[in-house]
Backbone as a chain_set.jsonl record, in Angstrom:
{"seq": "MARLGVAYVPEGRGVFGNLTVRENTVMAARAGREGRNDWGYERVLDTFPRLKERLSNLGSQLSGGEQQMLSIGRALMTHPELIILDEATEGLAPLIVADIWRVIGEIRASGIATLIVDRDYRKVLARSDRALVLQKGQVVLEGASEAVAANPALAGYLGV", "coords": {"N": [[41.128, 57.439, 55.701], [42.428, 55.107, 56.423], [40.345, 53.253, 56.337], [40.082, 53.044, 53.641], [42.229, 51.571, 53.013], [44.749, 52.686, 53.134], [47.86, 53.465, 54.534], [49.915, 55.696, 56.372], [53.171, 56.748, 56.912], [54.569, 59.199, 58.539], [56.999, 61.825, 57.912], [57.889, 62.989, 60.314], [57.552, 60.932, 62.106], [55.494, 60.607, 64.141], [55.034, 59.313, 66.589], [53.452, 58.472, 69.653], [54.534, 59.89, 72.427], [53.874, 59.568, 75.129], [52.802, 57.085, 75.351], [53.315, 53.53, 75.648], [55.506, 51.306, 73.788], [54.074, 49.009, 73.139], [51.411, 49.978, 73.455], [51.376, 52.052, 71.524], [51.598, 50.495, 69.261], [49.415, 48.6, 69.235], [47.234, 50.271, 69.267], [46.535, 50.997, 66.712], [45.702, 48.713, 65.545], [43.739, 46.853, 63.382], [41.524, 45.021, 61.334], [42.229, 44.636, 57.895], [40.97, 45.77, 54.696], [38.464, 43.668, 53.392], [38.894, 41.814, 55.389], [41.588, 41.344, 55.638], [44.506, 40.265, 57.273], [47.292, 39.968, 57.619], [49.502, 41.21, 58.729], [49.931, 41.051, 61.658], [50.258, 41.624, 65.228], [52.348, 39.961, 66.298], [53.853, 39.399, 63.992], [54.732, 41.957, 63.301], [56.37, 42.511, 65.525], [58.237, 40.472, 65.212], [59.404, 41.326, 62.874], [60.567, 43.684, 63.677], [62.69, 43.267, 65.915], [63.92, 44.859, 67.888], [61.878, 46.428, 68.909], [60.374, 44.548, 70.257], [61.96, 44.09, 72.445], [61.554, 46.385, 73.837], [58.945, 46.832, 74.722], [57.641, 47.903, 76.99], [58.676, 50.424, 77.166], [58.299, 53.971, 76.902], [57.195, 55.859, 74.067], [58.632, 58.215, 73.853], [61.051, 57.532, 74.932], [62.513, 56.177, 73.1], [65.05, 55.706, 70.569], [65.66, 57.629, 67.552], [65.659, 55.881, 65.335], [64.359, 53.64, 66.404], [61.884, 54.778, 66.932], [61.079, 55.234, 64.317], [60.834, 52.603, 63.395], [58.72, 51.828, 65.023], [56.707, 53.523, 64.094], [56.387, 52.585, 61.45], [55.685, 49.929, 62.021], [53.27, 50.339, 63.385], [51.72, 51.405, 61.305], [51.601, 49.162, 59.644], [49.996, 47.52, 61.165], [47.447, 48.202, 60.473], [46.897, 46.761, 58.302], [47.32, 47.549, 55.521], [46.549, 48.283, 52.045], [48.041, 49.968, 50.63], [50.999, 51.582, 51.518], [52.372, 54.58, 52.528], [55.467, 55.98, 52.668], [57.147, 58.519, 54.026], [60.095, 60.013, 53.721], [61.451, 57.939, 55.185], [63.97, 57.125, 56.06], [65.422, 59.286, 56.83], [67.897, 61.007, 58.629], [68.758, 58.855, 60.161], [70.884, 56.328, 61.657], [73.367, 54.524, 59.744], [73.172, 51.638, 59.971], [70.56, 51.306, 60.868], [69.2, 52.475, 58.773], [69.736, 50.62, 56.731], [68.311, 48.466, 57.788], [65.693, 49.459, 57.713], [65.321, 49.7, 54.932], [65.446, 46.992, 54.307], [63.116, 46.087, 55.533], [61.227, 47.511, 54.046], [61.48, 46.154, 51.66], [60.426, 43.669, 52.483], [57.808, 44.432, 53.006], [56.879, 45.161, 50.466], [57.19, 42.668, 49.218], [55.223, 41.282, 50.511], [52.969, 42.01, 49.245], [51.882, 44.52, 49.576], [51.236, 47.615, 48.212], [53.648, 50.144, 47.754], [54.508, 53.415, 48.357], [57.149, 55.467, 48.102], [58.782, 58.204, 49.406], [61.753, 59.694, 49.236], [65.026, 60.997, 49.726], [67.222, 59.573, 48.907], [67.624, 58.683, 46.052], [68.787, 56.642, 44.575], [68.507, 54.286, 46.086], [65.73, 54.19, 46.197], [65.065, 53.899, 43.461], [66.257, 51.435, 42.981], [64.607, 49.758, 44.367], [62.045, 49.853, 43.427], [59.236, 49.668, 41.169], [58.157, 51.589, 39.502], [58.795, 55.076, 38.919], [58.607, 58.535, 39.804], [59.708, 61.772, 39.147], [59.631, 64.82, 40.618], [59.504, 68.329, 40.057], [59.195, 71.283, 41.572], [56.55, 70.56, 42.096], [55.648, 69.57, 39.687], [55.505, 66.869, 37.405], [58.425, 65.713, 36.035], [59.914, 63.611, 35.132], [59.018, 60.278, 34.476], [58.191, 56.818, 34.742], [59.182, 53.382, 34.176], [61.302, 52.284, 36.766], [63.928, 51.522, 36.088], [64.237, 52.738, 33.592], [63.963, 55.444, 34.252], [66.179, 55.716, 35.926], [68.207, 55.377, 34.046], [67.924, 57.555, 32.453], [69.436, 60.371, 31.06], [68.689, 62.938, 31.808], [68.049, 62.85, 34.453], [70.146, 63.435, 36.284], [70.384, 66.21, 36.035], [67.956, 67.133, 37.094], [68.095, 66.28, 39.71], [70.348, 67.384, 40.665], [72.841, 66.107, 40.645]], "CA": [[42.092, 56.88, 54.779], [42.695, 53.728, 56.83], [39.252, 52.425, 55.839], [40.309, 52.849, 52.206], [43.38, 50.697, 52.869], [45.975, 53.486, 53.009], [48.584, 53.773, 55.779], [50.881, 56.77, 56.16], [54.264, 56.862, 57.877], [54.997, 60.58, 58.302], [58.403, 62.186, 58.075], [58.155, 63.252, 61.723], [57.324, 59.663, 62.804], [54.165, 60.588, 64.726], [54.936, 58.397, 67.736], [52.882, 59.06, 70.86], [55.596, 59.801, 73.424], [53.368, 59.195, 76.455], [52.307, 55.71, 75.299], [54.374, 52.529, 75.52], [55.659, 50.713, 72.46], [52.913, 48.129, 72.949], [50.209, 50.794, 73.264], [51.504, 52.702, 70.227], [51.422, 49.502, 68.206], [48.081, 47.983, 69.189], [46.175, 51.277, 69.097], [46.174, 51.075, 65.298], [45.343, 47.378, 65.048], [42.411, 46.659, 62.816], [41.548, 44.181, 60.137], [42.259, 45.396, 56.655], [39.82, 45.582, 53.814], [38.143, 42.269, 53.106], [39.363, 40.979, 56.486], [43.043, 41.106, 55.535], [45.083, 40.26, 58.617], [48.586, 39.312, 57.491], [50.536, 41.915, 59.492], [49.489, 41.12, 63.043], [51.165, 42.092, 66.282], [53.543, 39.104, 66.38], [54.676, 39.589, 62.794], [55.389, 43.269, 63.417], [57.455, 42.376, 66.498], [59.276, 39.627, 64.6], [60.065, 42.155, 61.864], [61.34, 44.687, 64.418], [63.029, 42.679, 67.22], [64.231, 45.906, 68.871], [60.633, 46.845, 69.554], [59.982, 43.476, 71.175], [62.767, 44.276, 73.654], [61.213, 47.669, 74.459], [57.487, 46.937, 74.756], [57.149, 48.742, 78.089], [59.256, 51.766, 77.072], [57.47, 55.007, 76.297], [57.646, 56.298, 72.751], [59.614, 59.29, 74.028], [62.309, 56.946, 75.397], [63.132, 55.444, 71.997], [65.918, 56.433, 69.641], [64.973, 57.994, 66.31], [65.469, 54.676, 64.537], [63.32, 52.826, 67.043], [60.614, 55.467, 66.687], [60.695, 54.99, 62.926], [60.363, 51.221, 63.352], [57.412, 51.826, 65.664], [55.774, 54.179, 63.179], [56.127, 51.653, 60.355], [54.945, 48.81, 62.595], [51.899, 50.786, 63.665], [51.036, 51.496, 60.008], [51.358, 47.798, 59.166], [48.92, 46.928, 61.967], [46.16, 48.512, 59.838], [46.805, 45.84, 57.167], [46.994, 48.407, 54.379], [46.796, 47.881, 50.662], [49.067, 50.921, 50.219], [51.671, 52.28, 52.61], [53.133, 55.739, 52.065], [56.606, 56.204, 53.555], [57.681, 59.854, 53.752], [61.447, 60.181, 54.272], [61.534, 56.906, 56.226], [65.335, 56.883, 56.522], [66.102, 60.563, 57.08], [68.507, 61.266, 59.925], [68.985, 57.627, 60.918], [72.202, 55.703, 61.562], [73.448, 53.638, 58.573], [72.66, 50.286, 60.229], [69.098, 51.399, 60.949], [68.757, 52.736, 57.402], [69.761, 49.326, 56.033], [67.216, 47.661, 58.323], [64.441, 50.024, 57.204], [65.208, 49.292, 53.525], [65.132, 45.556, 54.317], [61.692, 45.963, 55.873], [60.467, 47.985, 52.888], [61.465, 45.006, 50.744], [59.478, 42.679, 53.012], [56.462, 44.977, 52.83], [56.566, 45.013, 49.041], [57.066, 41.231, 48.926], [53.973, 40.784, 51.092], [51.861, 42.409, 48.382], [51.399, 45.858, 49.881], [51.774, 48.664, 47.343], [54.486, 51.009, 48.576], [54.885, 54.693, 47.777], [58.31, 55.902, 48.887], [59.326, 59.532, 49.178], [63.048, 59.651, 49.911], [66.086, 61.724, 49.014], [68.193, 58.63, 48.381], [66.946, 58.223, 44.852], [69.368, 55.381, 44.105], [67.853, 53.192, 46.813], [64.331, 54.145, 45.767], [65.006, 53.336, 42.111], [66.641, 50.024, 43.045], [63.578, 48.991, 45.07], [60.717, 50.232, 42.959], [58.867, 49.296, 39.808], [57.933, 52.836, 38.774], [59.308, 56.254, 39.619], [58.242, 59.878, 39.375], [60.575, 62.843, 39.634], [58.883, 66.072, 40.626], [60.23, 69.577, 40.216], [58.211, 72.312, 41.917], [55.213, 69.99, 42.03], [55.336, 69.092, 38.343], [56.197, 65.639, 37.006], [59.395, 65.977, 34.973], [60.316, 62.29, 34.646], [58.224, 59.179, 35.022], [58.265, 55.583, 33.991], [59.794, 52.263, 34.877], [62.445, 52.765, 37.554], [65.17, 51.32, 35.33], [64.292, 53.759, 32.546], [64.219, 56.73, 34.909], [67.574, 55.691, 36.386], [69.096, 55.472, 32.885], [67.657, 58.799, 31.734], [70.491, 61.355, 31.315], [68.129, 64.154, 32.404], [67.876, 62.656, 35.897], [71.193, 64.149, 37.012], [70.064, 67.629, 36.034], [66.844, 67.4, 37.991], [68.44, 65.982, 41.098], [71.558, 68.127, 41.039], [73.971, 65.189, 40.879]], "C": [[42.366, 55.413, 55.116], [41.605, 52.794, 56.31], [39.37, 52.163, 54.341], [41.53, 51.979, 51.939], [44.705, 51.418, 52.715], [46.56, 53.734, 54.395], [49.664, 54.789, 55.44], [51.905, 56.778, 57.29], [54.873, 58.24, 57.648], [56.488, 60.789, 58.532], [58.753, 62.392, 59.551], [57.871, 62.081, 62.65], [55.976, 59.577, 63.498], [53.969, 59.61, 65.871], [54.33, 59.153, 68.917], [53.868, 58.83, 72.004], [55.138, 59.343, 74.788], [52.746, 57.801, 76.485], [53.488, 54.755, 75.152], [54.45, 52.04, 74.062], [54.451, 49.827, 72.172], [51.655, 48.943, 72.674], [50.222, 51.502, 71.911], [51.186, 51.736, 69.091], [49.984, 49.02, 68.111], [46.963, 49.006, 68.999], [45.681, 51.35, 67.658], [45.635, 49.761, 64.758], [43.897, 47.333, 64.581], [42.559, 45.734, 61.629], [41.555, 45.082, 58.918], [40.993, 45.182, 55.857], [39.68, 44.103, 53.485], [38.741, 41.325, 54.148], [40.85, 40.668, 56.473], [43.675, 41.251, 56.919], [46.475, 39.622, 58.61], [49.735, 40.036, 58.197], [50.034, 42.124, 60.922], [50.609, 41.528, 63.986], [52.46, 41.277, 66.317], [54.444, 39.284, 65.157], [55.409, 40.927, 62.833], [56.563, 43.171, 64.387], [58.577, 41.482, 65.975], [60.066, 40.419, 63.555], [60.973, 43.185, 62.519], [61.69, 44.152, 65.808], [63.39, 43.716, 68.283], [62.981, 46.366, 69.606], [60.174, 45.811, 70.568], [60.715, 43.62, 72.505], [62.336, 45.518, 74.447], [59.695, 47.884, 74.614], [56.96, 47.863, 75.854], [57.76, 50.145, 78.096], [58.253, 52.728, 76.462], [58.043, 55.383, 74.935], [58.722, 57.367, 72.839], [60.979, 58.769, 74.48], [63.071, 56.214, 74.29], [64.07, 56.336, 71.2], [65.105, 56.782, 68.392], [64.694, 56.787, 65.436], [64.379, 53.786, 65.095], [61.947, 53.462, 66.857], [60.139, 55.231, 65.251], [60.177, 53.565, 62.758], [58.951, 51.133, 63.926], [56.359, 52.443, 64.746], [55.408, 53.269, 62.008], [55.304, 50.466, 60.861], [53.494, 49.16, 62.862], [51.094, 50.883, 62.358], [50.691, 50.104, 59.478], [50.209, 47.127, 59.916], [47.532, 47.263, 61.42], [45.923, 47.632, 58.614], [46.462, 46.592, 55.881], [47.183, 47.712, 53.037], [47.886, 48.764, 50.069], [49.668, 51.541, 51.463], [52.517, 53.388, 51.987], [54.207, 56.019, 53.104], [57.263, 57.531, 53.167], [59.008, 60.027, 54.477], [61.698, 59.206, 55.431], [62.937, 56.709, 56.781], [66.087, 58.155, 56.893], [66.624, 60.67, 58.515], [68.805, 60.028, 60.759], [70.394, 57.097, 60.695], [72.213, 54.705, 60.401], [72.92, 52.223, 58.802], [71.139, 50.263, 60.296], [68.525, 51.638, 59.556], [68.701, 51.422, 56.616], [68.606, 48.443, 56.493], [65.869, 48.151, 57.789], [64.248, 49.62, 55.739], [64.901, 47.798, 53.411], [63.644, 45.358, 54.57], [60.821, 46.448, 54.716], [60.385, 46.876, 51.84], [60.483, 43.945, 51.19], [58.032, 43.137, 52.806], [56.025, 44.796, 51.381], [56.328, 43.54, 48.692], [55.763, 40.655, 49.473], [52.748, 41.227, 50.294], [51.275, 43.767, 48.674], [52.054, 46.839, 48.913], [52.494, 49.68, 48.225], [54.85, 52.259, 47.801], [55.973, 55.271, 48.676], [58.73, 57.292, 48.446], [60.63, 59.565, 49.959], [64.08, 60.376, 49.066], [67.121, 60.797, 48.407], [67.584, 57.954, 47.155], [67.517, 56.9, 44.329], [68.706, 54.182, 44.787], [66.387, 53.059, 46.399], [64.229, 53.475, 44.402], [65.352, 51.848, 42.098], [65.546, 49.151, 43.647], [62.169, 49.329, 44.617], [60.498, 49.764, 41.527], [58.731, 50.536, 38.926], [58.448, 53.996, 39.612], [58.775, 57.527, 38.971], [59.27, 60.832, 39.944], [59.778, 64.127, 39.496], [59.837, 67.251, 40.743], [59.175, 70.659, 40.403], [56.782, 71.818, 41.7], [54.797, 69.465, 40.67], [56.133, 67.832, 38.034], [57.122, 65.974, 35.837], [59.956, 64.689, 34.385], [59.375, 61.268, 35.258], [58.383, 57.959, 34.141], [58.802, 54.457, 34.839], [61.053, 52.767, 35.572], [63.756, 52.632, 36.799], [65.331, 52.379, 34.247], [64.574, 55.135, 33.131], [65.674, 56.803, 35.358], [68.544, 55.881, 35.227], [68.935, 56.786, 32.121], [68.732, 59.841, 32.06], [69.977, 62.641, 31.96], [68.01, 64.055, 33.918], [68.887, 63.467, 36.69], [70.888, 65.637, 37.091], [68.949, 67.994, 36.985], [67.209, 67.216, 39.456], [69.721, 66.676, 41.551], [72.733, 67.232, 41.352], [74.891, 65.173, 39.682]], "O": [[42.518, 54.58, 54.223], [41.896, 51.674, 55.89], [38.827, 51.184, 53.831], [41.841, 51.678, 50.787], [45.676, 50.841, 52.227], [45.857, 54.157, 55.313], [50.253, 54.751, 54.359], [51.551, 56.812, 58.468], [55.608, 58.442, 56.681], [57.141, 60.03, 59.249], [59.836, 61.992, 59.98], [57.946, 62.232, 63.87], [55.352, 58.518, 63.439], [52.858, 59.13, 66.096], [54.648, 60.318, 69.153], [54.015, 57.709, 72.49], [55.932, 58.781, 75.543], [52.223, 57.375, 77.515], [54.529, 55.119, 74.604], [53.58, 52.326, 73.239], [53.874, 49.889, 71.087], [50.908, 48.626, 71.748], [49.2, 51.55, 71.226], [50.581, 52.115, 68.088], [49.395, 49.03, 67.03], [45.854, 48.638, 68.61], [44.534, 51.724, 67.413], [45.158, 49.707, 63.624], [42.972, 47.722, 65.294], [43.615, 45.682, 60.997], [40.958, 46.159, 58.918], [40.066, 44.499, 56.295], [40.67, 43.389, 53.323], [39.058, 40.176, 53.84], [41.313, 39.813, 57.227], [43.42, 42.216, 57.639], [46.8, 38.828, 59.493], [50.844, 39.505, 58.25], [49.751, 43.249, 61.331], [51.75, 41.743, 63.578], [53.55, 41.849, 66.361], [55.668, 39.315, 65.287], [56.572, 41.015, 62.441], [57.641, 43.693, 64.103], [59.747, 41.721, 66.272], [61.264, 40.197, 63.381], [62.028, 43.521, 61.98], [61.054, 44.541, 66.787], [63.182, 43.467, 69.471], [63.033, 46.661, 70.801], [59.643, 46.162, 71.622], [60.165, 43.312, 73.563], [62.719, 45.673, 75.607], [59.235, 49.026, 74.633], [55.944, 48.532, 75.666], [57.402, 50.968, 78.939], [57.452, 52.347, 75.608], [59.241, 55.235, 74.694], [59.621, 57.421, 71.999], [61.966, 59.502, 74.414], [64.159, 55.69, 74.528], [63.91, 57.556, 71.16], [63.994, 56.284, 68.207], [63.613, 56.674, 64.856], [63.569, 53.24, 64.346], [60.958, 52.759, 66.648], [58.947, 55.052, 65.004], [59.189, 53.342, 62.057], [58.092, 50.444, 63.376], [55.244, 51.931, 64.641], [54.242, 53.194, 61.621], [54.345, 50.047, 60.213], [52.595, 48.363, 62.594], [49.928, 50.49, 62.313], [49.61, 49.898, 58.925], [49.527, 46.264, 59.364], [46.542, 46.674, 61.855], [44.883, 47.733, 57.963], [45.452, 46.314, 55.235], [47.877, 46.702, 52.921], [48.573, 48.368, 49.127], [48.946, 51.975, 52.361], [53.274, 53.158, 51.045], [53.906, 56.264, 54.272], [57.864, 57.642, 52.098], [59.042, 60.169, 55.699], [62.107, 59.613, 56.518], [63.084, 56.172, 57.878], [67.268, 58.099, 57.234], [65.889, 60.453, 59.479], [69.08, 60.146, 61.953], [71.021, 57.38, 59.674], [71.183, 54.101, 60.101], [72.281, 51.66, 57.913], [70.505, 49.313, 59.836], [67.491, 51.074, 59.2], [67.724, 51.154, 55.918], [67.991, 47.75, 55.682], [65.005, 47.343, 57.45], [63.147, 49.241, 55.341], [64.171, 47.385, 52.509], [62.993, 44.557, 53.899], [59.781, 45.851, 54.437], [59.345, 46.684, 51.211], [59.773, 43.375, 50.361], [57.153, 42.34, 52.477], [54.919, 44.328, 51.114], [55.39, 43.206, 47.968], [55.257, 39.657, 48.959], [51.621, 40.862, 50.629], [50.264, 44.139, 48.079], [53.279, 46.889, 48.806], [52.014, 50.033, 49.302], [55.43, 52.18, 46.719], [55.746, 55.53, 49.858], [59.001, 57.53, 47.269], [60.629, 59.476, 51.186], [64.009, 60.366, 47.837], [67.832, 61.191, 47.482], [67.102, 56.823, 47.213], [66.795, 56.122, 43.706], [68.386, 53.186, 44.138], [65.87, 51.95, 46.267], [63.403, 52.584, 44.206], [64.805, 51.087, 41.299], [65.552, 47.935, 43.459], [61.208, 49.111, 45.354], [61.443, 49.502, 40.783], [59.133, 50.535, 37.763], [58.527, 53.915, 40.838], [58.529, 57.585, 37.766], [59.66, 60.708, 41.105], [59.312, 64.478, 38.412], [60.849, 67.18, 41.439], [58.367, 70.919, 39.511], [55.924, 72.542, 41.196], [53.684, 68.958, 40.523], [57.314, 67.746, 38.37], [56.678, 66.45, 34.793], [60.427, 64.685, 33.248], [58.985, 61.385, 36.419], [58.673, 58.062, 32.949], [58.871, 54.558, 36.064], [61.784, 53.588, 35.019], [64.604, 53.523, 36.86], [66.438, 52.863, 34.009], [65.344, 55.907, 32.56], [66.327, 57.833, 35.19], [69.6, 56.488, 35.406], [69.734, 57.087, 31.234], [68.923, 60.166, 33.232], [70.748, 63.361, 32.594], [67.884, 65.075, 34.596], [68.524, 64.121, 37.668], [71.119, 66.257, 38.129], [68.989, 69.05, 37.617], [66.693, 67.913, 40.33], [70.12, 66.554, 42.709], [73.54, 67.549, 42.226], [75.897, 64.464, 39.686]]}, "num_chains": 1, "name": "protein.A"}
């Protein structure tokens, strides 16, 4: 999948607990398709200053938020054309959640297509161009995010 330009940030974070932050990050480093190299090691560390402070810490020594930052940073090191974020903010402290959403904005602004799976549909709709609402694996709503957000059926599907 990485060779096709797809990076995946799993719900469970997928951090290697016995490797340091530096090792977890650089293990995924590779040029993207067509030599794309705009998310290098320094940019990832500049985006996540907490990781820069913890380079020698093991993945198992990080908080949940730091592990999520590491997982996203590692995915970015593959210079993807598409990044899939599965529940990237679940179970994190509000300040970390805000930071993750800020980074998602930076990722999108850098030209990487972003597929976000998240329960906070308001944040997803506010930060996306298109949206799909699935019910039991079937698409029940789709379209421009603004149109999906304004659709009166949305509340019924999401139980709000």
